[in-house]
C-alpha positions as CSV (number, residue, x, y, z in Angstrom):
1,M,30.9,-3.0,40.2
2,I,32.4,-6.2,41.1
3,L,35.1,-5.9,38.4
4,L,35.9,-2.4,39.9
5,L,35.9,-3.9,43.5
6,I,38.2,-6.6,42.6
7,A,40.6,-4.3,40.7
8,F,40.7,-1.8,43.8
9,V,41.3,-4.8,46.2
10,T,44.0,-6.4,44.2
11,G,45.9,-3.5,42.5
12,G,44.7,-0.5,44.6
13,A,43.9,2.8,42.9
14,P,46.1,2.6,40.0
15,A,44.5,-0.6,38.8
16,L,41.0,0.8,39.4
17,L,42.0,3.9,37.2
18,N,43.4,1.6,34.6
19,L,40.2,-0.5,34.6
20,L,38.0,2.7,34.4
21,G,40.1,3.9,31.4
22,F,40.1,0.7,29.7
23,L,36.2,0.6,30.2
24,F,35.8,4.1,28.9
25,Y,37.8,3.7,25.9
26,S,36.1,0.3,25.1
27,G,32.8,1.9,25.4
28,L,33.8,4.7,23.3
29,A,35.2,2.3,20.6
30,V,31.8,0.4,20.7
31,I,29.9,3.6,20.2
32,L,32.0,4.7,17.2
33,L,31.7,1.4,15.6
34,A,28.0,1.3,16.0
35,V,27.8,4.9,14.5
36,G,30.0,3.7,11.6
37,A,27.9,0.6,11.1
38,F,24.8,2.6,11.0
39,W,26.0,5.1,8.5
40,A,27.5,2.4,6.4
41,F,24.2,0.5,6.5
42,T,22.3,3.8,5.4
43,Y,24.8,4.4,2.6
44,Y,24.2,0.8,1.4
45,V,20.6,1.3,1.6
46,Q,20.5,4.5,-0.3
47,G,22.7,2.8,-2.9
48,R,20.3,0.1,-3.3
49,V,17.3,2.5,-3.4
50,S,19.0,4.7,-5.9
51,A,20.0,1.6,-8.2
52,Y,16.3,0.4,-8.0
53,E,14.9,3.8,-9.0
54,A,17.3,4.1,-11.9
55,S,16.1,0.8,-13.1
56,Q,12.5,1.8,-13.3
57,T,10.7,4.2,-15.7
58,D,9.9,7.7,-14.6
59,V,6.0,6.9,-15.0
60,H,6.4,4.0,-12.5
61,N,8.5,6.0,-10.0
62,R,6.1,8.9,-10.2
63,F,3.0,6.5,-9.8
64,V,4.5,4.9,-6.6
65,F,5.6,8.4,-5.3
66,L,1.9,9.7,-5.6
67,L,0.4,6.5,-4.4
68,V,2.5,6.4,-1.2
69,N,2.0,10.2,-0.6
70,I,-1.9,9.9,-1.2
71,L,-2.2,6.9,1.2
72,V,-0.1,8.7,3.9
73,K,-2.3,11.8,3.5
74,I,-5.4,9.5,4.1
75,A,-4.0,8.0,7.3
76,Q,-3.2,11.6,8.5
77,H,-6.7,12.7,7.8
78,D,-7.7,12.3,11.3
79,G,-4.9,14.4,12.6
80,H,-2.9,11.3,13.8
81,F,-0.4,8.9,11.9
82,T,-0.2,5.8,14.1
83,R,2.3,3.0,14.1
84,A,-0.5,0.7,13.2
85,E,-1.4,2.9,10.1
86,L,2.4,2.8,9.0
87,Q,2.5,-0.9,9.2
88,A,-0.7,-1.2,7.3
89,I,0.8,0.7,4.4
90,L,4.1,-1.3,4.6
91,N,2.3,-4.6,4.8
92,F,0.1,-3.4,1.7
93,F,3.3,-3.0,-0.3
94,Q,5.1,-6.1,0.9
95,Y,2.2,-8.5,0.9
96,N,-0.3,-7.4,-1.6
97,L,2.1,-5.9,-4.1
98,R,4.9,-8.4,-3.2
99,Y,7.6,-5.8,-3.0
100,N,11.1,-7.4,-2.5
101,Q,13.7,-6.0,0.1
102,D,15.0,-3.2,-2.4
103,Q,11.5,-2.1,-3.1
104,M,10.7,-1.9,0.6
105,Y,13.6,0.1,1.3
106,W,12.3,2.6,-1.3
107,V,8.8,2.6,0.0
108,K,9.9,3.2,3.5
109,Q,12.0,6.1,2.4
110,L,9.1,7.6,0.5
111,T,6.8,7.0,3.5
112,K,9.1,8.9,5.8
113,E,9.4,11.8,3.3
114,A,5.5,11.8,2.7
115,R,4.9,12.2,6.5
116,D,6.5,15.7,6.3
117,N,5.3,16.5,2.8
118,P,3.5,19.9,2.9
119,V,1.7,19.3,-0.2
120,R,-2.1,18.8,0.3
121,L,-3.9,15.7,-0.6
122,H,-6.1,17.5,-3.3
123,E,-3.0,18.7,-5.0
124,L,-1.5,15.2,-5.1
125,V,-4.8,13.8,-6.6
126,D,-5.0,16.5,-9.1
127,E,-1.5,15.7,-10.4
128,F,-2.4,12.0,-10.4
129,R,-5.5,12.8,-12.5
130,V,-3.5,15.2,-15.0
131,R,-0.7,12.7,-15.4
132,F,-2.5,9.4,-15.8
133,N,-5.3,8.0,-18.0
134,Y,-8.5,6.5,-16.6
135,E,-7.4,3.0,-16.1
136,P,-4.5,3.9,-13.8
137,R,-6.9,6.1,-12.0
138,L,-9.1,3.2,-11.3
139,I,-6.2,1.1,-10.0
140,L,-5.2,3.9,-7.6
141,L,-8.8,4.0,-6.3
142,E,-8.7,0.2,-6.0
143,L,-5.5,0.4,-3.9
144,I,-6.9,3.3,-1.8
145,Y,-10.1,1.1,-0.9
146,Q,-7.7,-1.9,-0.3
147,I,-5.7,0.0,2.3
148,I,-8.8,1.6,4.0
149,H,-10.2,-2.0,4.4
150,T,-7.2,-3.1,6.2
151,K,-8.9,-1.6,9.2
152,Q,-12.1,-3.3,10.4
153,P,-14.6,-1.8,10.3
154,P,-13.2,0.8,7.9
155,P,-13.5,4.2,9.4
156,E,-16.5,5.9,7.8
157,S,-14.5,9.3,7.5
158,E,-11.9,7.5,5.3
159,L,-14.7,6.0,3.1
160,R,-16.0,9.4,2.5
161,L,-12.6,10.7,1.7
162,A,-12.2,7.9,-0.8
163,R,-15.5,8.9,-2.4
164,E,-14.2,12.4,-2.6
165,I,-11.0,11.3,-4.2
166,A,-13.0,9.3,-6.9
167,Q,-14.7,12.5,-7.7
168,L,-11.4,14.5,-8.0
169,L,-9.9,11.7,-10.2
170,E,-13.1,12.2,-12.4
171,I,-14.0,8.6,-12.0
172,S,-17.5,7.8,-12.8
173,A,-20.1,7.1,-10.1
174,Y,-20.7,3.7,-11.5
175,D,-17.0,2.7,-11.2
176,Q,-16.8,4.2,-7.8
177,R,-19.9,2.1,-6.6
178,T,-18.3,-1.1,-8.2
179,I,-15.1,-0.7,-6.3
180,E,-16.7,0.3,-3.0
181,A,-19.2,-2.4,-3.2
182,K,-16.7,-5.2,-4.0
183,Y,-14.7,-4.4,-0.7
184,M,-17.9,-4.2,1.3
185,Y,-18.9,-7.7,0.3
186,R,-15.4,-9.1,0.1
187,Q,-15.3,-9.0,3.9
188,R,-18.1,-11.4,4.4
189,R,-17.9,-13.4,1.4
190,E,-16.3,-16.5,3.1
191,A,-19.3,-16.9,5.4
192,A,-21.9,-15.6,3.0
193,S,-25.0,-17.6,2.1
194,A,-25.9,-18.4,-1.5
195,D,-27.9,-15.3,-1.9
196,Q,-25.4,-13.0,-0.4
197,L,-22.7,-14.6,-2.6
198,E,-24.8,-13.7,-5.7
199,E,-25.2,-10.2,-4.3
200,S,-21.4,-9.9,-4.0
201,Y,-21.0,-10.9,-7.8
202,Y,-23.5,-8.3,-8.8
203,A,-21.3,-5.9,-6.7
204,V,-18.1,-6.9,-8.6
205,L,-19.8,-6.0,-11.8
206,G,-21.2,-2.8,-10.5
207,L,-24.8,-3.8,-10.9
208,Q,-27.8,-3.9,-8.7
209,K,-29.3,-7.3,-7.6
210,G,-31.6,-8.7,-10.2
211,A,-30.0,-7.2,-13.2
212,D,-30.7,-9.3,-16.4
213,F,-28.0,-11.1,-18.4
214,T,-27.9,-8.4,-21.1
215,A,-26.8,-5.9,-18.5
216,I,-24.3,-8.4,-16.9
217,K,-22.7,-8.9,-20.4
218,K,-22.6,-5.2,-21.0
219,A,-20.9,-4.6,-17.6
220,Y,-18.5,-7.4,-18.1
221,R,-17.3,-6.2,-21.5
222,T,-16.9,-2.7,-20.1
223,L,-15.0,-3.8,-17.1
224,S,-12.8,-6.2,-19.1
225,M,-11.7,-3.3,-21.3
226,Q,-10.9,-0.9,-18.3
227,Y,-9.1,-3.5,-16.2
228,H,-7.1,-5.2,-19.0
229,P,-3.6,-5.7,-17.6
230,D,-1.8,-4.1,-20.7
231,K,-3.5,-0.8,-20.1
232,V,-1.4,-0.4,-16.9
233,G,1.7,-2.6,-17.7
234,H,3.7,0.7,-18.2
235,L,3.3,1.4,-14.6
236,G,5.2,-1.9,-13.5
237,D,4.7,-5.6,-13.0
238,E,3.2,-5.1,-9.6
239,F,0.3,-2.9,-10.9
240,K,-0.1,-5.2,-13.8
241,K,-0.7,-8.1,-11.2
242,V,-3.4,-5.7,-9.5
243,A,-5.2,-5.5,-12.9
244,E,-4.9,-9.3,-13.3
245,E,-6.4,-10.1,-9.9
246,K,-9.2,-7.7,-10.7
247,M,-9.7,-9.6,-14.0
248,K,-9.9,-12.8,-12.1
249,E,-12.7,-11.4,-9.9
250,I,-14.7,-10.1,-12.8
251,N,-14.3,-13.5,-14.7
252,V,-15.4,-15.5,-11.7
253,A,-18.5,-13.2,-11.2
254,Y,-19.4,-13.4,-15.0
255,S,-18.8,-17.1,-15.0
256,Y,-21.3,-17.6,-12.1
257,F,-24.0,-15.7,-14.1
258,E,-23.2,-17.3,-17.3
259,K,-23.9,-20.8,-15.6
260,K,-27.0,-19.4,-13.8
261,F,-28.6,-18.1,-16.9
262,S,-27.6,-20.7,-19.3
263,G,-29.2,-23.3,-17.0
264,R,-32.7,-21.7,-17.2
């Protein structure tokens, strides 16, 4: 307004009109540049996403596609998909799976598309069960519980849904309980007493408190075969790392009991 008043006072109406014209066309140019920059960036991102997808196997790409869609459907289960839930999913890929910028561009695109995907959750889970062997299905359930437990306390409705998904994936009740119990105890492990810590190690191995060492060794051998990183290596390095982290937890729990029972 001050500029307009100065132009009017110093140059009269013609100067005012010239200034208005300059401001109009300058503003229009800025808008056009902004739109052009937006489309250029969108094109750049699409190119990076396409290049990343082309560099991965079809199995890996389908695994992540189904994972993202299943996680989004779980978030939408209560009829809402909040900004916090979206951020939880993105944080999960960025920090838990250590996705880089190109991978995150891809996940954001998949997440956006998944929100409008009309396919039902059960259909997605059924496809996953048919496409993938037992070990990748365990990894999927691990990741589902991991994302659910980003909310504290985890919603009971989503925990029930996770159990239902475990049944649809034809995961044994033993394996489902092992995964659920592990995440339940993980939340309080740092402040746990020695007794509670031992109970959490039983949970990691899928055992009830008080199981003998014979049962512990059997559970350890079974879980070691199921979560061996080589069994999910074809899904991509990030999911191999998930299996490696799971194996570390199993080994820590087994080492605890090995020391305890050998000291008797």
